[in-house]
Backbone bond lengths (Angstrom), bond angles and torsions (degrees), N, CA, C in turn:
res aa  C-N    CA-C-N  psi(-1)  N-CA   C-N-CA  omega(-1)  CA-C   N-CA-C  phi
1 M - - - 1.466 - - 1.526 109.36 -
2 T 1.329 117.24 133.52 1.458 122.22 179.92 1.527 110.80 -76.10
3 K 1.350 116.20 167.86 1.465 120.47 176.68 1.526 110.72 -58.02
4 K 1.336 115.59 -41.33 1.463 119.88 179.47 1.522 110.50 -63.97
5 G 1.341 116.08 -41.32 1.456 120.60 178.93 1.513 112.10 -63.61
6 I 1.336 116.33 -39.05 1.467 120.66 178.70 1.525 110.43 -65.25
7 E 1.331 116.54 -41.78 1.466 120.40 179.26 1.528 110.98 -61.54
8 E 1.324 117.29 -39.34 1.465 121.37 176.60 1.524 110.47 -65.85
9 F 1.340 115.75 -41.59 1.463 121.46 -179.38 1.528 110.80 -63.35
10 K 1.335 117.10 -38.89 1.465 122.02 -177.05 1.529 112.88 -63.17
11 K 1.338 116.70 -22.94 1.467 120.09 -179.92 1.526 111.96 -65.00
12 N 1.335 116.61 -20.28 1.468 121.06 -178.39 1.530 113.05 -95.89
13 L 1.339 117.19 4.35 1.461 121.02 -173.18 1.518 111.87 -102.13
14 D 1.344 115.36 153.16 1.464 121.61 170.81 1.526 107.91 -150.16
15 K 1.321 116.41 -178.73 1.461 121.73 -174.30 1.530 113.80 -70.43
16 E 1.316 117.54 -5.89 1.465 121.14 176.81 1.535 111.91 -99.65
17 T 1.325 115.93 -2.30 1.467 120.68 -175.18 1.526 111.37 -84.45
18 E 1.337 115.78 136.46 1.466 121.62 169.27 1.520 107.93 -110.58
19 V 1.323 115.95 133.94 1.464 121.31 -177.54 1.524 108.99 -121.98
20 A 1.326 116.76 138.80 1.463 122.22 174.80 1.519 108.70 -122.02
21 V 1.337 116.63 138.59 1.458 121.40 -178.52 1.527 108.87 -141.47
22 E 1.331 116.31 140.85 1.457 120.24 176.84 1.525 109.94 -68.82
23 A 1.342 116.70 143.67 1.463 121.77 177.17 1.526 109.50 -71.39
24 T 1.328 116.11 111.86 1.463 122.52 178.18 1.520 108.48 -136.67
25 G 1.325 116.27 -175.05 1.455 120.14 -177.88 1.515 114.31 -61.29
26 N 1.334 117.29 -33.01 1.474 119.32 -177.44 1.526 113.18 -109.21
27 S 1.333 117.48 11.25 1.468 119.21 -179.25 1.526 111.76 -65.98
28 R 1.340 117.29 -29.32 1.467 120.36 177.73 1.528 110.52 -64.60
29 F 1.327 117.17 -43.41 1.473 120.62 178.19 1.524 110.13 -62.89
30 F 1.321 116.34 -43.07 1.466 121.47 178.22 1.527 109.96 -61.30
31 Y 1.340 116.65 -45.13 1.470 122.60 179.76 1.530 110.46 -58.10
32 N 1.330 115.82 -51.10 1.466 120.15 -178.17 1.528 112.17 -63.02
33 S 1.327 116.62 -30.69 1.464 121.03 -176.48 1.518 112.85 -72.27
34 I 1.339 117.50 -28.40 1.473 118.92 -172.85 1.523 114.29 -118.77
35 V 1.349 118.36 -12.06 1.466 120.32 -169.60 1.526 113.11 -58.47
36 S 1.324 117.81 -33.06 1.471 120.67 -177.97 1.529 112.81 -76.32
37 Q 1.325 117.30 -10.96 1.465 120.58 -174.61 1.522 113.84 -106.08
38 V 1.330 117.04 -1.92 1.465 119.92 -175.27 1.524 110.60 -129.14
39 K 1.320 115.34 170.49 1.455 121.47 178.42 1.522 111.40 -70.24
40 K 1.343 116.21 -43.70 1.458 120.65 -176.03 1.524 110.22 -160.18
41 V 1.345 115.96 139.84 1.466 120.95 170.97 1.522 107.71 -116.38
42 R 1.312 115.87 123.07 1.467 120.92 -179.84 1.529 108.91 -108.57
43 V 1.341 115.74 123.14 1.463 121.25 177.80 1.524 107.93 -96.61
44 I 1.336 116.22 123.17 1.463 121.51 -170.60 1.520 111.34 -90.89
45 N 1.330 115.29 136.33 1.461 121.79 171.19 1.528 108.02 -81.67
46 S 1.320 116.80 98.62 1.471 121.56 -173.22 1.519 112.56 -62.17
47 S 1.347 117.02 -35.31 1.466 119.89 -177.41 1.523 111.80 -66.31
48 Q 1.346 116.86 -23.82 1.460 120.47 178.96 1.531 112.22 -98.15
49 F 1.322 116.19 -2.82 1.463 120.44 -178.57 1.528 108.30 -107.28
50 K 1.323 115.48 79.50 1.458 121.68 -171.37 1.523 113.21 -65.45
51 V 1.325 117.10 -21.82 1.468 119.61 178.35 1.525 110.17 -58.69
52 I 1.359 115.70 -34.48 1.463 120.31 178.23 1.524 110.89 -85.80
53 S 1.343 116.38 -49.95 1.464 119.77 -174.19 1.519 112.83 -64.07
54 E 1.350 117.53 -27.98 1.461 120.74 -179.05 1.526 112.48 -105.00
55 S 1.319 116.13 10.35 1.464 120.16 -179.52 1.529 110.88 -65.19
56 V 1.326 116.23 135.75 1.466 121.49 178.05 1.526 110.03 -79.18
57 K 1.311 115.63 -41.02 1.470 121.26 -178.71 1.525 108.82 -87.88
58 K 1.343 117.54 90.91 1.457 121.97 -173.43 1.533 111.36 -93.27
59 T 1.320 116.50 85.82 1.463 121.55 171.96 1.515 107.81 -131.62
60 D 1.347 116.63 152.08 1.462 120.67 -179.54 1.526 111.11 -59.76
61 R 1.322 116.75 -40.74 1.462 120.20 -178.22 1.526 110.89 -65.54
62 H 1.333 116.05 -44.16 1.468 120.22 179.90 1.530 110.29 -62.50
63 D 1.352 116.43 -46.15 1.466 120.55 179.00 1.524 110.89 -61.36
64 A 1.334 116.90 -40.94 1.469 121.20 -179.88 1.523 111.05 -62.95
65 E 1.325 116.94 -38.56 1.469 120.64 178.84 1.526 111.00 -65.88
66 I 1.334 116.52 -40.40 1.468 120.51 178.11 1.524 110.25 -64.86
67 I 1.340 116.51 -45.66 1.468 121.10 179.66 1.525 110.51 -59.99
68 A 1.331 117.38 -44.13 1.469 121.51 179.84 1.527 110.85 -61.31
69 E 1.327 116.49 -40.31 1.467 120.48 179.75 1.523 110.98 -63.95
70 Y 1.331 116.67 -46.58 1.465 120.06 -178.62 1.523 111.57 -72.36
71 L 1.327 117.51 -30.15 1.462 121.17 174.80 1.520 110.08 -62.15
72 S 1.321 117.25 -43.11 1.469 121.36 -178.93 1.524 111.89 -64.46
73 K 1.344 116.26 -24.02 1.466 120.83 -179.47 1.531 112.60 -97.78
74 G 1.344 116.25 -1.65 1.461 120.22 -179.69 1.514 113.32 67.17
75 L 1.332 117.54 35.29 1.467 121.78 -173.68 1.527 113.65 -114.40
76 L 1.317 117.56 15.98 1.463 119.79 -177.37 1.530 111.72 -85.75
77 P 1.348 118.53 132.08 1.471 121.33 173.47 1.526 109.08 -76.88
78 E 1.321 116.58 118.13 1.465 119.91 -172.32 1.523 112.99 -100.99
79 V 1.315 114.46 151.44 1.457 122.63 170.89 1.524 107.89 -91.50
80 R 1.332 116.83 138.44 1.461 119.18 175.65 1.522 109.60 -67.85
81 V 1.321 116.09 134.29 1.462 121.06 178.78 1.524 108.08 -97.94
82 M 1.327 115.64 110.69 1.456 121.48 -177.13 1.528 111.15 -80.99
83 S 1.327 115.61 161.13 1.463 120.63 174.95 1.528 109.35 -68.44
84 K 1.318 116.46 160.32 1.468 121.94 178.65 1.525 110.29 -58.22
85 E 1.331 116.69 -40.46 1.462 121.95 179.82 1.528 110.82 -59.75
86 N 1.324 116.38 -47.33 1.459 120.39 -178.88 1.524 112.01 -68.42
87 R 1.324 116.56 -37.95 1.467 119.85 179.38 1.529 111.02 -63.79
88 E 1.323 116.10 -42.82 1.463 119.63 -179.94 1.526 110.88 -66.16
89 L 1.328 116.29 -38.47 1.461 119.91 177.20 1.523 111.06 -64.03
90 K 1.329 116.46 -44.35 1.461 120.25 179.53 1.527 110.92 -61.86
91 S 1.325 116.91 -36.95 1.457 120.33 178.10 1.529 110.92 -65.34
92 L 1.335 116.75 -43.11 1.467 120.78 176.19 1.526 111.07 -60.54
93 I 1.321 115.91 -43.06 1.467 121.40 -179.05 1.527 110.71 -64.16
94 Q 1.325 116.83 -40.64 1.469 120.71 178.28 1.525 111.19 -65.42
95 T 1.339 116.56 -39.16 1.464 120.08 178.01 1.519 110.53 -65.45
96 R 1.323 116.67 -43.66 1.469 119.81 176.69 1.520 110.74 -57.50
97 N 1.318 116.23 -43.73 1.461 120.48 -178.71 1.530 111.29 -61.08
98 K 1.332 116.65 -40.49 1.467 120.61 178.56 1.528 111.06 -65.49
99 L 1.332 116.55 -39.69 1.462 120.38 179.06 1.528 111.20 -66.11
100 V 1.324 116.75 -41.02 1.470 121.04 178.66 1.528 110.34 -63.41
101 K 1.331 116.53 -42.22 1.470 120.42 178.46 1.528 111.28 -64.13
102 L 1.333 116.24 -41.01 1.460 120.26 178.95 1.522 110.54 -63.86
103 R 1.332 116.32 -41.37 1.470 120.31 177.91 1.524 110.99 -61.21
104 S 1.327 116.77 -42.23 1.469 120.96 178.23 1.526 111.06 -62.90
105 T 1.338 116.31 -40.25 1.469 120.74 178.26 1.524 110.98 -61.13
106 L 1.329 116.91 -42.31 1.462 121.07 -179.82 1.525 111.47 -68.66
107 K 1.319 117.24 -38.61 1.468 120.18 176.49 1.526 110.54 -62.96
108 N 1.322 115.95 -40.66 1.467 120.01 178.44 1.529 111.27 -64.95
109 K 1.337 116.37 -33.96 1.462 120.28 177.02 1.523 110.64 -63.60
110 I 1.336 116.82 -44.50 1.466 120.30 176.93 1.522 110.05 -61.85
111 H 1.324 115.92 -42.72 1.468 120.95 177.84 1.531 109.88 -55.04
112 G 1.329 116.83 -45.20 1.461 120.84 -179.43 1.517 112.61 -64.21
113 I 1.344 116.87 -41.03 1.467 120.52 178.90 1.522 110.66 -63.36
114 L 1.326 116.57 -47.57 1.464 120.52 -177.45 1.524 111.91 -66.28
115 M 1.329 116.77 -32.81 1.466 120.05 178.47 1.529 111.07 -61.01
116 E 1.325 116.95 -31.10 1.464 120.80 179.00 1.525 111.78 -65.77
117 Y 1.332 115.94 -19.75 1.462 121.08 178.71 1.532 111.63 -106.19
118 G 1.322 115.88 12.29 1.459 120.34 178.65 1.512 113.82 73.97
119 I 1.342 116.91 17.88 1.469 121.15 -179.56 1.528 108.78 -98.31
120 T 1.328 116.33 120.16 1.461 121.48 -179.79 1.528 109.75 -88.58
121 T 1.309 116.85 129.38 1.466 120.78 179.69 1.521 110.89 -90.80
122 R 1.328 114.83 152.18 1.461 122.33 175.32 1.528 107.76 -127.04
123 R 1.324 115.80 156.76 1.463 120.02 -177.39 1.521 112.22 -56.20
124 E 1.338 116.51 -38.70 1.464 119.76 -176.16 1.536 112.35 -67.92
125 M 1.340 117.48 -14.35 1.464 120.47 178.20 1.525 111.95 -67.15
126 F 1.332 116.82 -16.18 1.466 120.98 -179.23 1.531 111.92 -116.55
127 S 1.334 116.77 12.63 1.466 120.19 -168.20 1.526 114.41 -87.29
128 S 1.324 118.45 -14.36 1.465 120.19 -177.32 1.528 110.14 -149.72
129 E 1.326 115.86 167.50 1.463 121.22 178.05 1.527 110.29 -61.11
130 K 1.321 116.29 -42.29 1.461 121.07 -179.81 1.520 110.99 -62.79
131 A 1.336 115.85 -43.62 1.463 120.17 -179.47 1.530 110.85 -64.39
132 L 1.331 116.63 -39.03 1.461 120.35 178.95 1.528 111.37 -64.53
133 E 1.329 117.08 -35.83 1.464 120.31 177.46 1.523 110.92 -66.13
134 E 1.328 116.74 -34.46 1.466 120.29 177.01 1.525 110.57 -66.99
135 V 1.333 116.17 -37.49 1.471 120.50 176.12 1.527 109.68 -62.73
136 R 1.324 116.41 -39.53 1.471 121.33 -179.60 1.535 111.29 -60.22
137 N 1.327 115.86 -30.35 1.466 120.81 -176.04 1.524 113.17 -99.91
138 A 1.325 117.11 21.97 1.466 121.08 179.95 1.533 110.75 -62.54
139 A 1.330 115.26 154.41 1.473 122.18 -177.96 1.526 110.47 -77.43
140 V 1.330 115.43 80.54 1.466 121.66 -179.72 1.532 108.38 -133.66
141 S 1.326 116.99 177.94 1.460 120.51 -179.90 1.529 110.91 -68.03
142 E 1.326 115.58 165.35 1.467 120.16 -178.96 1.526 111.63 -60.27
143 T 1.323 116.14 -41.38 1.466 120.09 -179.20 1.524 111.23 -66.86
144 S 1.339 116.68 -43.00 1.469 120.25 179.17 1.517 110.75 -66.42
145 R 1.361 116.04 -36.60 1.463 119.21 178.44 1.532 110.09 -65.22
146 F 1.325 116.45 -40.09 1.467 120.40 176.40 1.530 110.27 -60.37
147 E 1.338 116.39 -46.61 1.468 120.98 -178.99 1.520 110.88 -61.55
148 I 1.331 116.01 -45.68 1.469 120.36 179.10 1.527 110.35 -61.72
149 G 1.337 116.89 -39.99 1.462 120.77 -179.93 1.521 112.42 -60.55
150 V 1.332 116.05 -43.23 1.470 120.30 177.75 1.525 110.28 -62.56
151 I 1.336 116.51 -43.19 1.468 120.51 -179.32 1.526 110.96 -66.05
152 V 1.332 116.70 -41.87 1.470 120.65 178.83 1.529 110.33 -59.70
153 D 1.331 117.19 -41.80 1.470 120.53 177.69 1.526 110.80 -59.52
154 Q 1.322 116.72 -41.00 1.466 120.99 179.46 1.529 111.13 -67.48
155 I 1.329 116.57 -39.50 1.473 120.13 178.35 1.527 110.23 -63.04
156 K 1.327 116.47 -42.25 1.466 120.08 178.12 1.525 111.01 -61.50
157 S 1.322 116.04 -42.96 1.464 120.37 178.57 1.523 110.69 -63.14
158 L 1.328 116.09 -41.66 1.467 120.21 178.25 1.521 110.97 -65.09
159 N 1.328 117.41 -39.88 1.471 120.70 177.83 1.523 110.68 -56.50
160 E 1.336 115.58 -43.73 1.464 120.60 -179.65 1.524 110.72 -67.47
161 G 1.330 116.05 -42.82 1.463 120.03 179.26 1.516 112.37 -64.24
162 I 1.329 116.61 -42.25 1.469 121.10 179.25 1.525 110.39 -64.56
163 K 1.335 116.10 -40.70 1.464 120.19 178.33 1.526 110.73 -61.10
164 K 1.329 117.14 -44.87 1.469 121.31 -179.72 1.521 111.71 -64.37
165 I 1.328 115.98 -44.55 1.462 118.81 -176.14 1.526 110.94 -70.54
166 E 1.342 117.30 -32.45 1.466 119.77 176.35 1.524 110.85 -66.78
167 E 1.323 116.76 -39.46 1.469 120.29 177.00 1.527 110.68 -62.88
168 K 1.343 115.94 -39.88 1.469 120.49 179.07 1.523 110.79 -67.04
169 I 1.334 117.33 -41.95 1.465 121.58 178.41 1.525 110.29 -61.02
170 K 1.319 116.11 -47.25 1.466 120.26 -179.19 1.526 111.02 -64.12
171 G 1.338 116.14 -41.44 1.463 119.89 179.62 1.520 112.24 -64.83
172 N 1.327 116.23 -47.37 1.468 119.94 179.88 1.520 112.03 -67.68
173 G 1.326 116.07 -29.80 1.460 119.94 -177.95 1.515 114.44 -82.68
174 E 1.326 116.15 -9.57 1.469 120.10 -176.04 1.518 112.09 -58.47
175 G 1.330 116.93 -35.53 1.460 120.03 -176.38 1.514 114.95 -87.97
176 L 1.323 117.75 1.95 1.462 119.70 179.83 1.525 110.93 -66.39
177 K 1.318 115.57 134.87 1.455 119.99 177.13 1.522 109.74 -63.80
178 G 1.333 116.40 128.85 1.457 120.72 178.55 1.516 113.93 107.05
179 Q 1.351 117.69 -4.78 1.465 119.83 -179.29 1.529 111.57 -58.74
180 K 1.331 115.62 -47.83 1.466 119.69 -178.07 1.525 110.42 -61.94
181 N 1.326 116.53 -38.65 1.464 121.29 -178.33 1.526 111.18 -65.62
182 L 1.326 116.22 -50.26 1.461 120.03 -176.53 1.520 112.19 -67.73
183 R 1.314 115.96 -36.87 1.462 118.18 -176.54 1.521 112.68 -77.67
184 S 1.332 116.46 -4.57 1.467 119.12 171.84 1.526 110.90 -82.73
185 I 1.349 116.75 -9.98 1.462 121.43 173.64 1.524 107.64 -80.26
186 T 1.317 117.41 130.63 1.459 122.98 -172.72 1.522 113.10 -48.05
187 R 1.330 115.09 125.04 1.461 124.07 171.76 1.531 115.36 67.25
188 I 1.322 119.12 12.76 1.468 119.34 169.57 1.527 106.92 -84.89
189 G 1.326 116.61 110.12 1.453 121.71 -177.82 1.519 112.39 -85.60
190 K 1.324 115.24 -179.18 1.467 120.67 -175.73 1.526 112.06 -64.75
191 L 1.343 116.98 -37.93 1.464 119.83 -179.38 1.527 110.79 -67.06
192 S 1.332 116.55 -47.81 1.470 120.30 -179.54 1.523 111.48 -63.33
193 S 1.327 117.00 -43.22 1.467 119.80 -179.13 1.527 110.89 -64.38
194 T 1.335 116.75 -36.44 1.465 120.13 179.19 1.528 111.07 -68.56
195 I 1.327 117.14 -40.45 1.469 120.87 176.61 1.523 110.06 -59.97
196 I 1.321 116.63 -45.87 1.468 121.18 -178.06 1.526 111.00 -65.96
197 L 1.326 116.79 -48.92 1.468 120.61 -176.08 1.528 112.46 -67.68
198 S 1.326 117.40 -37.03 1.469 119.66 -179.82 1.519 111.03 -67.93
199 N 1.323 117.24 -28.36 1.465 120.98 176.91 1.523 112.25 -79.99
200 I 1.318 116.67 -37.34 1.469 120.19 -178.58 1.524 111.29 -71.90
201 G 1.330 116.63 -41.48 1.466 118.90 -175.73 1.519 110.25 69.43
202 D 1.317 117.28 -135.22 1.461 122.49 -179.20 1.526 109.40 -77.69
203 I 1.320 117.16 115.07 1.466 121.36 -178.06 1.521 111.48 -62.42
204 N 1.314 117.33 -24.37 1.471 120.83 -179.63 1.527 112.95 -73.42
205 D 1.333 116.43 -6.05 1.465 119.72 173.55 1.527 111.47 -71.05
206 F 1.343 116.09 -14.81 1.464 121.06 -176.34 1.529 109.70 -112.93
207 D 1.320 115.93 124.78 1.467 120.75 -177.83 1.520 112.43 -69.55
208 N 1.320 117.11 -29.66 1.464 121.15 -179.36 1.523 109.75 -156.74
209 S 1.333 115.46 174.08 1.465 120.20 -176.42 1.524 112.14 -66.89
210 K 1.329 117.22 -29.82 1.470 120.01 179.57 1.524 110.73 -62.92
211 K 1.332 116.21 -39.01 1.464 119.55 179.90 1.529 111.08 -69.23
212 L 1.328 116.71 -34.46 1.461 119.66 176.05 1.529 110.50 -66.97
213 C 1.327 116.82 -42.23 1.470 120.83 178.46 1.526 110.96 -64.34
214 A 1.329 116.42 -36.29 1.468 120.43 177.07 1.526 109.96 -66.74
215 Y 1.337 116.64 -39.82 1.465 121.20 178.11 1.528 110.76 -62.01
216 A 1.332 116.42 -38.41 1.467 121.45 179.02 1.524 112.10 -79.37
217 E 1.353 116.66 -1.54 1.470 123.14 -179.08 1.524 111.24 58.30
218 L 1.329 115.54 42.51 1.462 121.37 176.07 1.521 111.93 -104.51
219 V 1.326 116.73 10.57 1.466 120.26 178.61 1.521 108.74 -104.67
220 P 1.334 117.77 143.09 1.468 120.07 -179.00 1.518 111.82 -74.68
221 R 1.329 115.58 154.57 1.463 120.57 172.16 1.522 109.21 -63.78
222 V 1.326 115.85 146.35 1.467 120.88 176.72 1.520 108.57 -113.60
223 Y 1.343 115.33 125.41 1.458 121.25 177.35 1.522 107.78 -107.67
224 D 1.324 115.52 114.25 1.465 121.31 -173.86 1.525 109.65 -114.38
225 S 1.333 115.92 120.47 1.459 120.90 174.32 1.518 108.39 -122.04
226 N 1.314 117.22 -179.95 1.465 120.51 -179.81 1.521 111.98 -64.72
227 E 1.329 115.41 -25.19 1.460 119.11 -172.79 1.522 113.90 -102.43
228 S 1.324 117.37 -26.28 1.464 118.00 -174.68 1.523 111.87 -157.99
229 I 1.327 114.52 163.46 1.460 122.83 172.84 1.521 107.14 -122.70
230 R 1.326 117.35 125.35 1.454 119.23 177.48 1.526 109.89 -131.67
231 H 1.317 115.06 153.92 1.456 121.34 -176.57 1.525 109.73 -108.19
232 G 1.318 116.13 133.14 1.457 121.45 179.47 1.513 111.52 -103.28
233 R 1.331 115.65 -155.37 1.455 121.28 179.81 1.530 110.51 -77.16
234 I 1.348 114.83 164.75 1.460 118.78 175.63 1.528 108.79 -66.35
235 T 1.327 116.56 155.11 1.463 120.80 -173.01 1.525 113.36 -74.86
236 K 1.335 117.94 -29.61 1.466 123.49 179.42 1.529 113.60 62.35
237 R 1.334 117.09 26.43 1.462 119.39 177.90 1.528 111.76 -92.27
238 G 1.319 117.49 -14.73 1.457 120.10 -177.97 1.519 111.87 -78.40
239 D 1.313 116.23 -165.56 1.454 121.81 -177.74 1.529 110.31 -72.17
240 K 1.328 116.31 114.93 1.464 121.09 -176.07 1.522 111.70 -65.40
241 I 1.336 117.33 -35.88 1.466 120.49 -179.60 1.523 110.00 -64.76
242 L 1.339 117.11 -40.04 1.461 120.86 177.08 1.523 110.28 -62.22
243 R 1.339 117.44 -47.00 1.469 120.38 -179.63 1.524 111.43 -61.26
244 T 1.337 116.03 -43.40 1.464 120.16 179.46 1.521 110.86 -61.70
245 T 1.333 116.51 -42.33 1.468 121.03 179.33 1.521 110.83 -63.69
246 L 1.327 117.37 -42.01 1.467 121.13 179.75 1.525 111.25 -66.18
247 V 1.322 117.42 -35.76 1.469 120.62 175.90 1.526 109.66 -65.29
248 Q 1.329 117.56 -42.24 1.465 121.00 177.84 1.528 110.99 -62.90
249 V 1.327 116.25 -41.82 1.470 121.20 177.13 1.523 110.13 -61.62
250 A 1.331 116.58 -40.99 1.466 121.28 179.92 1.524 111.08 -65.41
251 L 1.327 117.66 -42.10 1.471 121.49 179.95 1.524 111.21 -61.53
252 I 1.329 116.02 -39.01 1.467 119.82 177.87 1.523 110.48 -69.52
253 A 1.332 116.92 -42.06 1.472 120.86 179.96 1.523 111.16 -61.91
254 I 1.329 117.29 -35.01 1.470 121.19 178.09 1.527 110.30 -60.64
255 R 1.316 116.38 -35.14 1.473 120.67 -179.17 1.523 112.22 -72.67
256 Y 1.330 117.36 -34.98 1.460 120.17 -169.06 1.528 115.09 -108.84
257 S 1.322 118.29 -21.52 1.466 120.67 -176.45 1.528 110.88 -108.78
258 P 1.337 118.67 115.56 1.469 120.67 177.77 1.526 112.33 -58.14
259 Y 1.330 117.15 -35.95 1.470 121.30 179.92 1.531 110.90 -64.72
260 I 1.326 116.39 -48.69 1.469 120.66 179.73 1.529 110.32 -67.71
261 R 1.314 117.11 -39.57 1.470 120.49 179.06 1.522 110.93 -62.50
262 G 1.332 116.48 -41.98 1.464 120.46 178.26 1.518 111.62 -64.29
263 F 1.336 116.13 -40.96 1.471 121.16 177.52 1.529 110.26 -60.05
264 Y 1.329 116.08 -45.98 1.466 121.31 -179.15 1.527 111.74 -64.68
265 E 1.325 116.60 -46.18 1.471 120.41 -176.55 1.522 111.42 -63.43
266 R 1.329 117.87 -39.01 1.467 120.57 178.97 1.529 110.89 -61.56
267 L 1.321 116.01 -44.29 1.466 120.01 -179.74 1.525 111.96 -72.56
268 K 1.309 116.57 -33.62 1.468 120.83 -179.70 1.524 111.09 -60.39
269 H 1.328 116.76 -41.51 1.467 120.94 -179.84 1.525 111.30 -68.36
270 K 1.334 116.40 -30.67 1.471 120.07 -177.32 1.530 112.87 -86.69
271 K 1.352 116.34 -41.55 1.465 119.50 -168.83 1.520 115.05 -123.52
272 G 1.334 117.17 -2.01 1.455 119.66 -177.86 1.518 111.90 93.92
273 S 1.327 116.20 161.50 1.463 120.89 -172.96 1.529 112.95 -67.89
274 G 1.347 117.51 -36.09 1.467 120.32 -177.79 1.510 112.73 -61.13
275 K 1.335 116.54 -52.73 1.466 120.53 179.60 1.523 110.75 -67.29
276 A 1.332 115.90 -32.83 1.468 119.83 -178.76 1.524 111.38 -66.33
277 I 1.327 117.18 -39.79 1.466 118.77 -178.25 1.524 110.82 -71.71
278 I 1.346 117.92 -34.48 1.468 120.20 176.00 1.528 109.79 -65.91
279 A 1.335 116.21 -41.95 1.470 120.12 178.08 1.525 110.55 -63.75
280 T 1.334 117.08 -35.47 1.466 121.09 178.73 1.529 110.33 -70.08
281 A 1.323 117.04 -38.01 1.474 120.35 174.86 1.522 109.98 -61.89
282 R 1.334 115.78 -38.87 1.473 120.60 177.41 1.529 109.88 -65.64
283 K 1.315 117.38 -40.54 1.471 121.68 177.13 1.529 110.22 -62.06
284 M 1.335 116.82 -43.33 1.462 120.18 179.18 1.525 111.19 -63.84
285 L 1.335 117.19 -37.94 1.464 119.67 178.13 1.524 110.83 -67.60
286 S 1.331 116.75 -33.72 1.471 120.22 175.51 1.528 110.50 -65.01
287 I 1.326 116.01 -39.93 1.470 120.57 176.72 1.531 109.97 -65.61
288 I 1.325 116.26 -41.73 1.468 120.71 177.42 1.527 110.27 -60.56
289 Y 1.331 116.58 -41.36 1.468 120.68 178.17 1.529 110.28 -58.27
290 E 1.331 116.61 -51.20 1.469 120.54 -178.96 1.521 110.91 -63.92
291 T 1.330 116.15 -36.57 1.465 120.92 179.41 1.527 111.10 -61.64
292 L 1.330 116.24 -46.37 1.468 120.53 -179.28 1.523 111.69 -73.01
293 K 1.323 116.12 -40.86 1.467 121.08 -177.29 1.526 111.24 -65.03
294 N 1.326 116.21 -38.37 1.465 120.93 -175.28 1.527 113.39 -102.09
295 D 1.350 115.97 3.82 1.465 121.47 178.66 1.530 111.60 58.17
296 W 1.341 116.01 42.36 1.459 120.25 178.47 1.529 110.58 -76.07
297 V 1.325 115.67 142.82 1.461 122.66 168.43 1.521 106.32 -129.60
298 F 1.327 116.78 117.93 1.465 120.89 -173.69 1.517 111.80 -83.17
299 E 1.322 115.08 136.46 1.454 120.64 170.00 1.526 110.06 -91.43
300 D 1.339 116.33 -29.49 1.470 121.02 -179.86 1.524 108.85 -149.03
301 F 1.327 116.64 80.83 1.466 120.25 -176.70 1.524 112.05 -62.66
302 N 1.327 117.10 -31.85 1.466 120.10 -175.97 1.526 112.65 -60.02
303 N 1.315 117.51 -23.62 1.467 120.72 178.84 1.531 112.20 -106.03
304 F 1.331 116.07 15.83 1.464 121.00 179.27 1.522 110.68 -82.63
305 I 1.338 115.94 141.79 1.464 121.98 175.46 1.524 107.76 -131.58
306 L 1.345 116.65 127.21 1.463 121.47 177.22 1.515 108.63 -89.67
307 A 1.327 116.01 115.52 1.469 120.22 -176.48 1.518 111.04 -67.67
């Protein structure tokens, strides 16, 4: 909907009006434009609203009629609407993630070129400006050296961009409620805590730790039949950066916390390391939930045990 269209739409609104809109690229602009003039704006999770996604008759009017009907019955699956601060942080974090992935792709390209000349690469070959210059001067053909030089220039530019965006993320995240609490957990740094807090938003939106873990998509699918209930893999529909960060936090906690290490080892013997590390990430998120909910600040997290 255009700005002009929104202005026309607003003429029909009042403080008793409830509006529902599908989550799309411009739904945030639409939300901000009308939220102050209505009783409630509900942003719909389209992937969970199968009545729309599986509709045979795909027209805007038909979809709007279905949404209005389900809105009146209070049956719409909603997307959480984050604060402007959290949304901007999440956008910065997503951009950083894309830059890091691009840098890895370029490093792998250099690795492939050098392998053609029998040169084995090591991680430290890309760890500093000096090391990158040595890569540029590898014993390869003139054309390959030119190609590597262009890639090295891009990696250097990405290094600078990633450094700047990380500083911005840390700076903007400094004022997030819960920073002091999370960073009292062993080895959770400012970047990781900001990623976690910007995704969680208001901890009071979650009634318990299970709901937070479900929001992070760290809970396995449940298959229920008349004869049995079995658990499958996690759904992986939530924020991948959040899940990756929680797994990294869990791996560090396994090294430093006897309680977390014992939890991981018990599950590892029963279900394998993959499922055990996901379960440990879920355990860490449960601890994070209690930490934020109860305003805990740890003096010695390594000796902490969650009853």
